[in-house]
C-alpha positions in Angstrom: 16.1 -16.2 -66.0 13.7 -13.6 -66.9 9.9 -14.6 -66.4 6.9 -13.4 -68.3 3.2 -13.5 -67.4 1.2 -16.2 -69.0 -1.6 -14.1 -70.7 -3.7 -12.2 -68.2 -3.0 -14.8 -65.4 -0.9 -14.4 -62.4 1.3 -17.2 -63.5 4.8 -16.4 -64.3 6.9 -18.6 -66.7 10.4 -18.6 -67.7 11.2 -17.2 -71.1 12.8 -20.5 -72.0 10.9 -23.6 -71.3 11.6 -27.4 -71.6 9.9 -29.6 -74.2 9.5 -33.3 -73.6 8.7 -34.5 -77.1 11.5 -37.0 -77.0 11.1 -38.2 -73.5 10.7 -42.0 -73.8 11.9 -42.2 -77.4 14.8 -42.0 -77.9 15.6 -40.7 -74.4 14.2 -43.4 -72.1 16.7 -43.4 -69.2 14.8 -42.0 -66.1 17.9 -41.2 -64.2 19.5 -39.2 -67.1 16.3 -37.2 -67.9 15.9 -36.6 -64.1 19.4 -35.0 -64.1 18.7 -32.9 -67.2 15.3 -31.7 -65.7 17.1 -30.8 -62.5 19.9 -28.8 -64.5 17.1 -26.9 -66.3 15.5 -26.0 -62.9 18.7 -24.9 -61.6 19.1 -22.6 -64.7 16.0 -20.8 -63.8 13.5 -22.6 -66.1 10.2 -23.3 -64.3 8.1 -24.0 -67.4 7.8 -27.7 -68.7 5.6 -28.6 -71.7 4.4 -32.0 -72.5 1.4 -33.8 -74.2 -0.6 -36.9 -73.7 0.5 -38.1 -77.2 4.2 -37.8 -76.5 6.8 -39.0 -77.3 6.7 -38.1 -81.0 6.5 -39.5 -83.4 3.4 -40.8 -81.9 2.7 -44.5 -81.6 0.3 -46.8 -79.6 3.4 -48.4 -78.0 4.8 -45.1 -76.6 1.6 -43.2 -76.0 1.8 -41.3 -72.6 5.5 -42.3 -71.8 6.7 -38.7 -71.8 4.1 -37.7 -69.1 5.0 -40.8 -67.1 8.7 -39.9 -67.0 8.0 -36.4 -66.1 5.6 -37.4 -63.4 8.2 -39.6 -61.7 10.6 -36.5 -61.7 7.8 -34.2 -60.5 6.9 -36.4 -57.6 10.2 -35.7 -56.1 10.0 -31.9 -56.5 8.0 -29.2 -54.9 5.1 -28.9 -57.2 4.6 -25.2 -56.8 8.1 -24.5 -58.2 7.0 -25.9 -61.7 4.6 -24.5 -64.2 3.2 -27.6 -66.0 1.7 -27.6 -69.3 0.3 -30.5 -71.3 -2.1 -31.0 -74.2 -5.3 -32.9 -75.2 -5.0 -34.6 -78.6 -7.6 -33.8 -81.1 -9.3 -36.1 -83.6 -7.3 -37.7 -86.4 -6.7 -40.9 -88.2 -3.0 -40.7 -87.3 -3.7 -41.4 -83.6 -6.5 -44.1 -83.7 -5.3 -45.4 -80.3 -6.3 -42.1 -78.6 -10.1 -42.4 -78.0 -10.4 -44.2 -81.3 -9.1 -41.2 -83.2 -12.4 -39.3 -82.5 -11.2 -37.0 -79.8 -13.5 -34.0 -80.3 -13.0 -31.3 -77.8 -16.1 -32.0 -75.7 -16.5 -32.7 -72.1 -16.2 -36.4 -72.3 -13.1 -36.5 -74.2 -11.5 -33.6 -72.4 -12.3 -35.0 -69.1 -10.8 -38.4 -70.0 -7.7 -36.7 -71.4 -7.2 -34.5 -68.3 -7.7 -37.5 -65.9 -5.3 -39.7 -67.9 -2.7 -36.9 -67.8 -3.0 -36.3 -64.1 -2.6 -39.8 -63.4 0.5 -40.1 -65.5 1.9 -36.9 -64.2 1.3 -37.7 -60.6 -0.2 -34.5 -59.9 -3.6 -33.2 -59.0 -3.6 -30.0 -61.2 -2.3 -28.8 -64.6 -1.2 -25.2 -64.8 -1.7 -24.7 -68.5 -4.1 -27.1 -70.4 -3.9 -26.8 -74.1 -5.7 -28.2 -77.2 -3.1 -29.9 -79.2 -4.6 -29.1 -82.6 -8.1 -27.9 -83.6 -11.0 -30.5 -83.9 -12.2 -28.8 -87.0 -10.9 -29.1 -90.5 -8.2 -26.5 -91.0 -4.5 -25.9 -91.9 -2.0 -27.1 -89.3 1.1 -29.4 -89.1 2.7 -27.9 -92.1 -0.3 -27.4 -94.4 0.1 -24.1 -96.2 -3.1 -22.2 -96.6 -6.7 -22.9 -95.9 -8.9 -24.7 -98.3 -12.6 -25.2 -97.8 -12.9 -28.9 -96.6 -14.9 -31.3 -98.8 -16.3 -32.8 -95.5 -16.5 -30.5 -92.4 -15.7 -32.0 -89.1 -18.2 -31.3 -86.3 -17.0 -28.8 -83.7 -18.4 -26.5 -81.2 -16.1 -23.9 -79.7 -18.7 -22.8 -77.0 -19.2 -26.4 -75.9 -15.4 -26.8 -75.7 -15.0 -23.8 -73.5 -17.8 -24.8 -71.4 -16.0 -28.2 -70.9 -12.8 -26.5 -70.0 -14.7 -24.2 -67.5 -16.0 -27.4 -65.8 -12.4 -28.7 -65.5 -11.2 -25.4 -64.2 -13.9 -25.3 -61.6 -12.9 -28.8 -60.5 -9.4 -27.5 -59.8 -7.9 -29.8 -62.4 -6.6 -27.2 -64.6 -5.6 -23.5 -64.0 -5.8 -21.9 -67.4 -6.0 -22.9 -70.9 -4.1 -22.5 -74.2 -4.4 -23.3 -78.0 -1.8 -25.1 -80.2 -1.4 -25.2 -83.9 -4.1 -22.7 -84.2 -5.1 -20.1 -86.9 -6.2 -16.4 -86.3 -9.8 -17.2 -87.0 -9.8 -20.0 -84.4 -7.9 -18.0 -81.8 -10.4 -15.0 -82.2 -13.4 -17.2 -82.1 -12.2 -18.7 -78.9 -11.5 -15.3 -77.5 -14.8 -13.8 -78.7 -17.0 -16.6 -77.4 -15.2 -16.7 -74.0 -15.9 -12.9 -73.5 -19.5 -13.1 -74.7 -20.4 -16.2 -72.6 -18.1 -15.4 -69.6 -16.1 -18.6 -70.2 -12.4 -19.2 -69.8 -10.1 -17.0 -71.8 -7.1 -18.5 -73.6 -3.7 -17.4 -72.2 -1.4 -18.6 -74.9 -0.9 -20.0 -78.4 1.8 -22.7 -79.0 2.7 -22.6 -82.6 5.8 -23.4 -84.6 7.9 -20.2 -85.0 11.5 -20.0 -86.2 13.6 -18.4 -88.9 12.4 -20.8 -91.6 8.7 -20.4 -90.5 7.5 -17.0 -89.7 3.9 -17.5 -90.6 2.9 -16.6 -87.0 3.7 -13.0 -87.9 1.3 -12.6 -90.6 -1.8 -12.3 -88.4 -1.4 -14.1 -85.1 1.3 -11.8 -83.9 -1.3 -9.0 -84.0 -3.8 -11.1 -82.1 -1.2 -12.0 -79.4 -0.3 -8.3 -78.7 -3.7 -6.9 -78.8 -5.4 -9.7 -76.9 -2.5 -10.3 -74.5 -2.3 -13.9 -75.4 1.5 -14.7 -76.1 3.2 -17.2 -78.2 4.8 -20.4 -76.8 7.3 -21.1 -79.7 8.0 -24.7 -80.5 10.7 -26.0 -83.0 12.9 -22.9 -82.6 15.8 -24.7 -84.3 13.5 -26.3 -87.0 14.2 -29.8 -85.8 17.9 -28.9 -85.6 18.2 -27.6 -89.2 19.0 -24.2 -88.0 22.1 -25.5 -86.2 23.7 -26.1 -89.6 24.4 -29.6 -89.0 22.3 -30.9 -91.8 23.4 -28.7 -94.7 26.8 -30.3 -94.9 25.6 -33.8 -93.9 27.3 -33.4 -90.5 24.4 -34.7 -88.5 24.9 -38.2 -87.1 22.6 -40.9 -88.4 20.4 -40.9 -85.3 19.7 -37.1 -85.5 16.0 -36.5 -85.6 15.7 -35.6 -89.5 17.8 -38.5 -90.4 16.0 -40.9 -88.1 12.6 -40.1 -89.2 12.4 -39.8 -93.0 8.7 -38.6 -92.9 9.9 -35.3 -91.0 10.5 -33.6 -94.5 9.1 -30.2 -93.4 12.4 -28.7 -92.4 14.6 -30.4 -94.9 13.6 -29.4 -98.3 16.1 -27.7 -100.8 14.8 -24.1 -100.3 15.0 -24.7 -96.4 18.6 -25.8 -96.9 19.6 -22.6 -98.9 18.0 -20.5 -96.3 19.8 -22.2 -93.5 23.0 -21.8 -95.3 22.6 -18.1 -95.3 21.5 -17.8 -91.6 24.4 -20.0 -90.6 26.9 -17.9 -92.6 25.2 -14.8 -91.1 25.8 -16.2 -87.6 29.4 -17.0 -88.2 30.1 -13.6 -89.6 28.8 -12.0 -86.4 30.7 -14.7 -84.4 27.6 -16.2 -83.0 26.6 -19.8 -82.8 23.9 -20.6 -85.3 21.6 -22.1 -82.7 22.1 -19.1 -80.3 21.2 -16.8 -83.2 18.0 -18.6 -83.9 16.8 -18.9 -80.4 17.8 -15.4 -79.1 16.1 -14.0 -82.3 12.9 -15.5 -81.1 13.4 -14.3 -77.6 13.6 -10.7 -78.8 10.0 -10.8 -80.2 7.5 -8.7 -78.2 4.6 -11.3 -78.8 6.6 -14.1 -77.2 5.7 -15.6 -73.8 8.3 -18.6 -73.9 10.4 -20.5 -76.3 10.4 -24.3 -75.9 13.9 -25.9 -76.0 14.3 -29.4 -76.8 17.5 -31.5 -76.2 18.9 -35.0 -76.4 21.7 -34.7 -73.9 23.3 -32.3 -71.4 25.6 -30.8 -73.8 22.7 -29.7 -76.1 20.8 -28.4 -73.1 23.7 -26.4 -71.8 24.5 -25.1 -75.2 21.0 -24.0 -76.0 20.6 -22.3 -72.6 23.5 -19.9 -73.5 21.1 -18.3 -76.0 19.6 -16.1 -73.3 22.9 -14.2 -73.0 23.0 -13.4 -76.8 22.0 -9.8 -77.9 20.6 -9.4 -81.5 21.5 -5.8 -82.5 19.6 -3.7 -84.9 22.1 -4.1 -87.6 21.8 -8.0 -87.3 18.0 -7.9 -87.3 18.2 -6.1 -90.6 20.6 -8.7 -92.1 18.1 -11.4 -90.9 15.2 -9.5 -92.6 17.2 -9.3 -95.8 17.4 -13.2 -95.8 13.8 -13.6 -95.1 12.6 -11.3 -97.8 14.8 -13.2 -100.3 13.7 -16.7 -99.0 10.5 -16.2 -97.0 9.0 -19.1 -95.0 10.4 -22.1 -96.7 8.9 -24.4 -94.0 5.4 -23.3 -93.1 
C-alpha cells in the first residue's frame, strides 16, 4: 500500500489507516480484534488511530478500553512496524469523567493524558499525539459556522505547544496533530510554533466525505501550503454513503440505528444526496463505499483516510477501495451532485 509522509517529519504512514472508535463497544472480543488488526497489517496498513476517550459514544464505563485492546495486540508486535496515533480529550461537560471535564491543553492535563495512554497502550512512545478537539469555544462536532461565544473558555496555544515540547523532549511523543480544528486555529498553532521555535503540527484530523466537504473551504489551502495533511475520518459518513440506510436495509444494530443521537448524517437532505451518489456509483459499476473512499484518496491534501469496521467482511471490502480509480469524467459527475446539494452534513 502507498505511504505518505506525515507533514514535514520522516514518518511514513499508509494512505489508509485503521480507526478504533468501536473497539470495546460494540466490538469487545480481543481475539477477533487481534485477527482484524493482523489482517490490516498484512494488507500494508501501518497507521492506527485511537483516543483516550474511545470507544464512542463515550462513557465513564468504557473510557480507555479501545487503547487497552490495542495495547494488548501491540504488545505482541514489533512496535516499530506500527505508526501509533492517539488523542488527548479537551474540556467539555459531555466527558466529566475525564479530568473532571476541565481538560485544558496545559502541561498538567496533557501529561496526565499521555501517561494514561502510554500505560493502556503498553508502549513507551506515541508517534502522533493529537488534541481531540480545541480547548477554546469554537465550532466543531457538527456545528455549522462560528458564533462569538457568550462566555469564552480560557486557552493558551503557546502554553499548549510548550507542554507538547516537554512531552516530545521526554521521548513520550514524536510529533503532534490537531483534530476537529478550524483554519484560524490551525494557523495560530503554525504561526506560534514558528515564532517561538516550538513543535510544528504535522496533521489535521477532521471529518471529510462526500456529505461534508467543509475542509475544502479553507483548511485545504492551509494543508497544501503548510505541508500539514488531512487525516480524514468518517469517510463513509457513519455508513450512510454505503447506501444501506436510504432504503432501510441497515440492520437494527448498525451505528446510526443503534445510537439515535447520531443525527448528523441521517437528515433528509443527506439521504437525498446519498441516493444520488449511490446511483452514480452503480451507473459506473463501482461499489458506493469504494466510490466514497477512493474519491477521498484522490485528494492532494490527504495524508491518510481512517477506515472503520465492525467485522472482517467490512474491513476486506473497504480495503478494496485503494484499487478503484476515479476518472476525470466521474469527478465531474460528483461535482454536479455536490453543487446541487452541498455539504448536507457539516
